[in-house]
C-alpha positions as CSV (number, residue, x, y, z in Angstrom):
1,M,10.5,-25.0,-6.3
2,V,13.7,-27.1,-6.0
3,D,16.1,-25.2,-3.7
4,V,16.5,-22.4,-1.2
5,Q,17.4,-20.0,-4.0
6,D,13.9,-20.5,-5.6
7,L,12.2,-20.1,-2.2
8,A,14.0,-16.8,-1.7
9,R,12.7,-15.5,-5.0
10,Y,9.1,-16.4,-4.1
11,P,9.0,-16.3,-0.2
12,F,5.2,-15.8,0.0
13,L,4.6,-19.3,-1.4
14,E,3.6,-22.1,1.0
15,E,6.9,-24.0,0.3
16,A,8.9,-21.1,1.6
17,Q,6.7,-20.8,4.7
18,D,7.2,-24.5,5.4
19,Y,10.9,-24.1,4.9
20,V,11.1,-21.4,7.6
21,R,9.0,-23.4,10.0
22,N,11.1,-26.5,9.6
23,E,14.5,-24.7,9.7
24,S,14.1,-21.9,12.2
25,G,13.6,-23.6,15.5
26,T,12.4,-21.2,18.2
27,L,11.9,-17.8,16.7
28,D,12.4,-16.1,20.1
29,L,15.8,-17.7,20.5
30,I,16.9,-16.6,17.0
31,L,15.8,-13.1,17.5
32,R,17.8,-12.8,20.8
33,S,21.0,-14.1,19.2
34,E,23.7,-12.3,17.2
35,L,22.3,-13.8,14.0
36,G,18.9,-12.5,14.9
37,K,20.3,-9.0,15.4
38,S,21.9,-9.1,12.0
39,L,18.7,-10.5,10.4
40,L,16.6,-7.7,12.0
41,E,19.0,-5.1,10.6
42,H,18.6,-6.5,7.1
43,A,14.8,-6.8,7.6
44,S,14.7,-3.1,8.6
45,R,16.7,-2.1,5.5
46,R,14.2,-4.2,3.5
47,V,11.3,-2.2,4.9
48,Q,13.2,1.1,4.5
49,D,13.7,0.3,0.8
50,T,10.0,-0.4,0.6
51,L,9.1,2.9,2.2
52,A,11.5,4.8,-0.1
53,Q,9.9,3.0,-3.1
54,K,13.2,1.8,-4.4
55,N,13.5,-0.4,-7.4
56,P,13.6,-4.0,-5.9
57,V,15.6,-5.3,-8.8
58,E,18.5,-3.0,-7.8
59,C,18.3,-3.8,-4.0
60,G,20.0,-7.2,-4.2
61,I,19.5,-9.8,-1.5
62,Y,18.9,-9.0,2.2
63,G,21.5,-11.0,4.2
64,R,24.5,-13.0,3.3
65,D,22.7,-15.7,1.3
66,A,19.3,-16.9,0.0
67,K,18.5,-18.5,3.4
68,E,18.9,-15.2,5.3
69,D,17.0,-13.5,2.5
70,I,14.0,-15.7,3.3
71,Y,14.3,-14.9,7.0
72,T,14.5,-11.2,6.4
73,Y,11.2,-11.4,4.4
74,V,9.5,-13.1,7.4
75,L,10.9,-10.5,9.8
76,A,10.0,-7.6,7.5
77,R,6.4,-8.8,7.6
78,M,6.5,-9.0,11.4
79,L,8.1,-5.6,11.7
80,V,5.5,-3.8,9.6
81,S,2.8,-5.7,11.4
82,C,4.1,-4.3,14.8
83,I,3.9,-0.8,13.3
84,N,0.5,-1.6,11.6
85,D,0.6,1.4,9.2
86,R,-1.7,0.7,6.2
87,V,0.4,2.6,3.7
88,L,3.6,0.8,4.8
89,I,1.9,-2.6,4.5
90,D,0.6,-1.7,1.1
91,R,4.0,-0.6,-0.1
92,L,5.7,-3.7,1.3
93,S,3.2,-5.9,-0.6
94,Q,3.8,-4.0,-3.8
95,F,7.6,-4.0,-3.3
96,E,7.7,-7.8,-2.7
97,A,5.4,-8.5,-5.6
98,R,7.6,-6.5,-8.0
99,R,10.7,-8.2,-6.6
100,A,9.2,-11.7,-7.2
101,Y,7.8,-10.7,-10.6
102,S,11.3,-9.5,-11.7
103,W,12.4,-13.1,-11.2
104,F,9.3,-14.6,-12.7
105,V,9.6,-12.9,-16.1
106,R,13.2,-14.4,-16.4
107,E,12.1,-18.0,-15.8
108,E,11.8,-20.6,-18.6
109,R,8.3,-20.9,-19.9
110,S,7.6,-24.2,-18.1
111,R,8.6,-22.8,-14.8
112,M,6.6,-19.6,-15.4
113,V,3.5,-21.8,-15.9
114,G,4.2,-23.7,-12.7
115,I,4.7,-20.6,-10.6
116,A,1.7,-18.9,-12.0
117,E,-0.4,-22.0,-11.2
118,K,0.8,-21.8,-7.6
119,V,-0.8,-18.3,-7.3
120,G,-4.0,-19.4,-9.1
121,I,-3.4,-18.2,-12.7
122,D,-3.4,-20.5,-15.7
123,L,-1.0,-19.1,-18.3
124,E,-2.0,-21.8,-20.8
125,Q,-5.5,-20.4,-21.1
126,P,-6.4,-17.3,-23.2
127,T,-9.3,-16.3,-20.8
128,M,-10.0,-15.9,-17.2
129,P,-13.4,-16.1,-15.3
130,V,-15.0,-12.7,-14.9
131,I,-15.3,-13.1,-11.1
132,T,-11.5,-13.9,-10.8
133,Y,-10.6,-11.1,-13.2
134,V,-12.7,-8.5,-11.3
135,G,-11.1,-9.4,-8.0
136,L,-7.6,-9.1,-9.5
137,I,-8.0,-5.7,-11.1
138,S,-9.6,-3.9,-8.2
139,H,-6.2,-2.1,-7.5
140,L,-5.2,-1.4,-11.1
141,N,-5.9,2.1,-12.3
142,D,-5.1,1.7,-16.0
143,E,-8.2,2.1,-18.1
144,R,-7.4,-0.9,-20.2
145,W,-8.1,-3.2,-17.3
146,R,-11.7,-1.9,-16.8
147,L,-14.2,-4.7,-17.5
148,V,-16.1,-2.4,-20.0
149,N,-12.9,-2.2,-22.1
150,R,-12.4,-6.0,-22.3
151,H,-13.8,-8.6,-24.6
152,V,-16.1,-10.8,-22.4
153,E,-17.7,-13.9,-23.7
154,N,-19.6,-16.7,-21.8
155,G,-18.4,-15.4,-18.5
156,Q,-14.8,-15.3,-19.6
157,V,-12.5,-12.3,-20.1
158,H,-10.1,-12.6,-23.1
159,L,-6.5,-11.6,-22.4
160,Q,-3.3,-11.4,-24.3
161,P,-0.5,-13.7,-23.0
162,E,1.6,-10.7,-21.8
163,E,-1.5,-9.4,-19.9
164,M,-2.0,-12.7,-18.2
165,Q,1.6,-12.5,-17.0
166,E,1.1,-9.0,-15.7
167,L,-1.8,-10.2,-13.6
168,V,0.5,-12.7,-12.0
169,E,2.3,-9.8,-10.4
170,E,-1.0,-8.4,-9.1
171,R,-2.0,-11.8,-7.8
172,M,1.4,-12.0,-6.0
173,R,0.7,-8.6,-4.4
174,A,-2.8,-9.6,-3.3
175,I,-1.5,-12.8,-1.7
176,I,1.1,-10.9,0.3
177,R,-1.3,-8.1,1.2
178,E,-4.2,-10.3,2.4
179,R,-1.9,-12.0,4.9
180,L,-1.0,-8.7,6.6
181,P,-0.9,-7.5,9.3
182,L,0.2,-10.6,11.2
183,T,-0.7,-11.1,14.8
184,V,2.7,-10.6,16.5
185,P,3.0,-11.2,20.3
186,D,3.8,-8.1,22.3
187,D,7.1,-9.5,23.6
188,I,8.3,-10.0,20.0
189,C,7.2,-6.5,19.1
190,R,9.3,-5.2,22.0
191,I,12.4,-6.9,20.5
192,F,11.6,-5.1,17.3
193,Q,11.2,-1.7,19.0
194,P,14.5,-0.1,18.0
195,Y,13.7,-0.9,14.4
196,T,10.0,0.0,14.5
197,H,10.9,3.4,16.0
198,E,13.4,3.9,13.2
199,V,10.9,3.0,10.5
200,S,8.1,5.1,12.1
201,A,10.5,8.1,12.0
202,A,11.2,7.4,8.3
203,I,7.4,7.3,7.7
204,Q,7.0,10.7,9.2
205,Q,10.0,12.0,7.2
206,R,8.6,10.5,4.0
207,T,5.2,12.2,4.6
208,L,6.9,15.5,5.0
209,E,8.9,15.0,1.8
210,E,5.8,14.0,-0.1
211,F,3.4,16.6,1.2
212,G,5.4,19.3,3.1
213,E,3.5,22.1,4.7
214,V,-0.3,22.1,4.1
215,D,-1.4,24.2,1.1
216,E,-5.1,24.6,0.9
217,S,-4.9,26.2,-2.5
218,S,-3.7,22.8,-3.8
219,F,-6.7,20.8,-2.5
220,P,-8.6,18.9,-5.1
221,P,-12.1,20.3,-5.9
222,C,-13.9,17.4,-4.1
223,I,-12.0,18.1,-0.8
224,A,-12.4,21.8,-1.2
225,A,-16.2,21.3,-1.7
226,L,-16.4,19.2,1.4
227,I,-14.6,21.8,3.5
228,R,-16.9,24.5,2.1
229,A,-20.0,22.4,3.0
230,V,-18.8,21.9,6.6
231,T,-18.0,25.6,6.9
232,A,-21.4,26.5,5.6
233,G,-23.0,24.4,8.3
234,T,-24.0,21.4,6.1
235,N,-24.2,17.9,7.5
236,L,-21.9,15.7,5.5
237,P,-22.8,12.1,4.7
238,H,-20.7,9.5,6.5
239,V,-18.6,8.7,3.4
240,G,-17.9,12.5,3.0
241,R,-16.7,12.8,6.6
242,F,-14.5,9.7,6.1
243,A,-13.0,11.1,2.9
244,L,-12.3,14.5,4.3
245,T,-10.8,13.1,7.6
246,A,-8.6,10.6,5.8
247,F,-7.4,13.1,3.3
248,L,-6.5,15.7,5.9
249,N,-4.7,13.1,8.1
250,N,-2.8,11.7,5.1
251,I,-1.3,15.1,4.3
252,G,-0.2,15.7,7.8
253,L,-2.8,17.5,9.8
254,S,-3.0,16.6,13.5
255,T,-6.1,15.2,15.2
256,T,-6.9,18.6,16.8
257,Q,-6.6,20.4,13.5
258,I,-8.9,18.0,11.8
259,V,-11.5,18.3,14.6
260,E,-11.4,22.1,14.2
261,V,-12.5,21.7,10.6
262,F,-15.7,19.9,11.7
263,Q,-16.6,22.4,14.5
264,R,-19.0,24.4,12.4
265,A,-21.1,21.3,11.4
266,P,-24.7,21.5,12.8
267,D,-24.4,18.2,14.5
268,F,-20.9,18.7,15.9
269,D,-20.2,16.6,18.9
270,L,-16.6,16.9,20.3
271,S,-16.3,13.5,21.8
272,M,-17.8,11.7,18.9
273,T,-15.7,13.7,16.4
274,M,-12.5,13.0,18.3
275,Y,-13.4,9.3,18.4
276,Q,-14.0,9.2,14.6
277,V,-10.9,11.2,13.7
278,E,-8.7,9.1,15.9
279,H,-10.1,5.9,14.5
280,I,-9.6,7.0,10.9
281,S,-6.1,8.4,11.6
282,G,-4.8,5.2,13.1
283,R,-5.2,5.4,16.8
284,S,-7.3,2.2,16.5
285,G,-4.3,0.4,14.9
286,T,-5.2,0.9,11.3
287,E,-4.6,4.2,9.4
288,Y,-7.0,4.7,6.5
289,T,-6.1,6.2,3.1
290,A,-8.5,8.7,1.5
291,P,-10.8,7.1,-1.1
292,S,-9.8,7.1,-4.8
293,C,-11.4,9.3,-7.4
294,A,-13.4,6.3,-8.6
295,T,-14.8,5.8,-5.1
296,M,-15.6,9.5,-4.8
297,R,-17.5,9.4,-8.1
298,T,-19.4,6.4,-7.0
299,H,-20.7,8.3,-3.9
300,G,-21.4,11.5,-5.7
301,L,-18.5,13.4,-4.1
302,C,-16.6,14.1,-7.3
303,V,-17.5,17.7,-8.2
304,R,-16.1,20.6,-10.3
305,R,-13.5,18.4,-12.0
306,D,-10.7,20.4,-13.6
307,E,-7.9,19.7,-16.0
308,T,-5.7,18.3,-13.2
309,C,-8.4,15.8,-12.3
310,E,-8.1,14.3,-15.7
311,K,-4.4,13.5,-15.0
312,V,-4.8,11.7,-11.7
313,S,-6.8,8.9,-10.1
314,H,-6.6,9.9,-6.5
315,P,-7.2,13.1,-4.5
316,L,-3.7,12.7,-2.9
317,S,-2.1,12.5,-6.3
318,Y,-4.0,15.7,-7.3
319,Y,-2.7,17.5,-4.2
320,K,0.9,16.5,-4.8
321,W,0.6,17.4,-8.5
322,K,-1.0,20.8,-7.8
323,K,1.3,21.7,-5.1
324,R,4.4,21.1,-7.3
325,Q,2.8,23.3,-10.0
326,N,2.1,26.1,-7.5
327,Q,5.6,25.9,-6.1
328,Y,7.1,26.0,-9.6
329,S,4.9,29.1,-10.4
330,V,6.1,30.8,-7.3
331,R,9.8,30.1,-8.1
332,K,9.3,31.2,-11.7
333,S,7.7,34.5,-10.7
334,S,10.4,35.3,-8.2
335,R,13.2,35.2,-10.7
C-alpha cells in the first residue's frame, strides 16, 4: 500500500483504518459539517447499491476522490451497524469484497501476492492447511469446494492457482463480515437516522420485490412438512421451530401471523412463542436467515426432495424459484 488510491481499493486493511484514524480528527465534528452531510449521502448510496446487489465494478467511487471513498466505506459500515439487519450486513460484506477483488485481479503479480498475504493467503504455495480451507469455504455453495471433492494430502488441500485467487475474495468477505456490526454510539446513530430510515424502507421494498405476497403453494417440501407437523399437533425440535420461524419471517409474515402457525402445537405457550418469534425476527437486534439446505439435511429436516430442490441450495431460493414458475404458469394459462 503506497498511496490513498491503494487504500481506497482495499479499505478493510489495517493501513486504511490507520489512515482514517490519523486523518479524520473528531468524527462527530465531521458528521455535523457540510462535508459530513455529503459523505453520508454517498455512504447511503453505497449501502443502497449493496442492497440492490449492483455490480460494484460499475458503481465507480463514492465521493469526489479516493480519500472520500475511504470515508464513505467507514460510514457505510456504521450505517448498516445502526440498522443491524443481518441480510444487509451480509450483502455489504459481499459487495465490498467483490469491489476489492475486482481491483485485486488487475494488479501485477508481485502486488497480488503482497495483498493476498495481508489477508492471510499465500499465493506462492499450491496448498492450504485443511483447517484454514474449511473455514474459508463455509459460505461457498459450489460442490467443487467441498472437502470430499478435493485432493487432500498430509493435512494440506491442493488448489489450482486461480482457485487460490478466488479464495482471496472469500477471505476479504470474511474479514469485512467478522468486524460487523460495529458498536456505534446512540448519538451517532441519531445523526444517521434520515439515512437509516431511507435504507430500512428500501429493505422492505426489496423484500416485497423478492417475495411479494405469500404463496404457500410455493413453499419448499421441508417447510411444508414442518407446517403440517405443527398443524397435526406435533412438537417440533428446536431447530425445526427456528427454521420455520426464520423462513416465514424472511418471506414477509408478521410476528402475529407466525405465532398463529404455532398455536396448534401441543406445548404452545403464547408468551414464550412471542418471545422466540420476536427474537428470531430481529426485535433483539439481529434478524436471522432460514438455514440452508445443507443445514436442514444435517438436522434431518430435508424431506420429500423434488426436482426443484436439486436446483437450489436454500429454502428461500426454492420459494423464489417455485413462485416464479407458478406465476408463469398462471400467465400462460390465462392467454
